[in-house]
N, C-alpha and C positions, 0 to 999 in steps of 0.2 A: 637923329642924335638924341632928341628929347626922350623918345621911347627907350633908347638904350640906357641913358643916364637914370631914368626913372626905374627901370628894371634892376639896374645895378644897386641903387639905393635900397630898394625893397629886399634884395638879396642880402646885402650887408646887415640890414636891420634884423632879418630872420636868423642870420648866422650868429648873432649875439645870444640867441635863445639856444640853450643846450639841447632842447628837444628836436632841433632841426639838424639834419646831416645832408651832405652833398652826395647824391646818388652816383654810382659808378657806371650804371647802365641805362638810366632813364634821362632822356633829353627833353628840355622845354623849348618849344619852337614857336616864336612869335612872328607877327607881321605876315600871316598867311593871307592868300587871296580869299575873298568872301565866299566864293563858290567851291573852294577846295574841300574835298571830303576825305574820309579816313583811308579809302583805298588808294587815292592819289598820293596822300602823304606817306603811306607805307611804301609804295613803289619808289617814290622820290628818295626816301631814306635808305632803302635797300640798295638802290643804284649807287648812291654816293658813299655807302659803307663798303662797297666792293672794291677790291684792289684792281689796278689796271691789268695785272697779270691774270687775275681771275676772270676778267671780262673776255679775254681771248679764249679762255677755256669754257666752252659752252656746257660741258658736263658739270662744271663746278656749281654747287648749290648756292643760292642767295643767302645772305646773312639772316639768321633767325631773329624774329621780332616777337616778343611776348604779347605786347599790347600797343594799340594805337588809339588815341582818344583826342577828339577835337571838342573843346569846350563850347557849348552852345547856350543861347539865351532861352530862358524859360517862358518868356512872354512875347517874344518876337519870332516871326516866321519869314522864310524867304519866298520867292515866287513859286516854288514847288510845294509850298505848304509845310516844309520841314523846318524844324527849329533853327533859327539863324545862328551862324557861326560867330563867335567872338574873336575870331582870327588868331587864335593861338591854341596849341595842343601839346600832347605829350606822346613820346615814342619810347618804348622800353625794349632795349636789346637784350640778348642773352649774354653776349660777351662784351667786356669793357673796351677792348681794342677796336671792335667794330663801331661801337657808339662814338668813340673818340675820332675815328676816321670820318664818320658821318658829320660830326660837329665841325671838324677842320675844313671839310669840303663845302658845307652849306653856309656856315656863318658869314654874314656880310658879303655874300657872293652876288654881284649884280647880274650875273647870267642866269640866275635861278628864276626869278620872277621879272622884275624890272629894276632899273637903276635907282629909282626913287622908292622902291619897295623891296628892300633886301631882307632876307630872313635873319632873325635874331635867335641864335641857337646857343644853348648853354646846358650844363648838367643841372637837372632840377634839384630843388631842395625837398627832402622828404621828412614828414613829421614822424618821429620814432614811435609816438603813441599810436598813431593810426596804423602804422606798419605792424605793430604788435597785435592790435585788434584784428587786423586783416589776416595775420598769420594764424591766430587762434581759430578764426572762422574757417580758414582753409583746412586746418588739421581736423577740426570737428566734422566738416563736411566729408573729408576723405575717410574718416573712421566710420561715419554713418553709411557711406556708400560701400565700404568694404565689409562691414559687419553682416549684412544679409547674405552675401555670397559665401562667407565663411560658415554661417550657421545652417544655410539651406543644404549645401552639398552633402555634408556628412549625415545630417539628421533625416532628410527625406527618405533615403533608402531604408534606414533603420526603422522609421515609422511604418513604412510599407510592409517590411518584413514582420514586424510585431503585429500589425493589424491582420496580416495574412495568417500568422500562426494562431492568433486568437480565433479567427473564423474557422480554421480547420479543427481546432480543439473543440469548439462548440458543436461542429458537425459530428465529430467522433463521439462526443458525449451524448448527443441526441440519438445516434445509432445504438449505442450501448443501452440507453434507457428503453428504447423500443424493444430490444431483444430481451431485456430483463422483465419487462411487463408482459411480453407475449409468452415467455417461457413458462411461468406458473400456470397460465390458462391452458396451455397444451397438456401439461402433466396431469392437471385435474381432470381433464376430459378423458384421458386414457384410463385413469384409475376408475372413474365411474362406469366406463364402458366395460371394463373387466369384471366389475362387481355384478352388473346386470347379466352378463353371460353366465357367471357362476350360479346366480339365483335361478335362472331358467333351467340349468342342468339339474 
């Protein structure tokens, strides 16, 4: 109860700030087991976000999750040498209804972990300023990734064609120059040979 009341106070305090908004698809999950990792958390949330009717249909796809993150300590490690979990994390769904279904199924459920360690699940509070910065970075990275593909495809063949045309032109010019330089030499030789024959006669 202490953890829940503390979390609720922090939430109410942040909501007074206009820069914070309640996310529709991102869940904050507290009171996780110490050894719980991202893969286990994702499987847990997908299972509890699935409707009972969907569970019977084996071909039905699991709910899509964009991101799973467990907050870890920077200076403490567990027995495996991995950064130690702070026992809370975030799960971001694609659809609001799936996130809501997961929240209702997991929150304060004694059958998930233990009776004394029940998950505290709620929609997370997002900082609008951070979301705007993140959105700008994503747009910039998408443009940077798309730009080379757009530039290379049309330009590469054109450059090859131009370079090929330049080479053929140089070769043709070279052939013409050889013919022009050799032609006067041949005509001069013929003229001189005719003059010598006339002189002998």
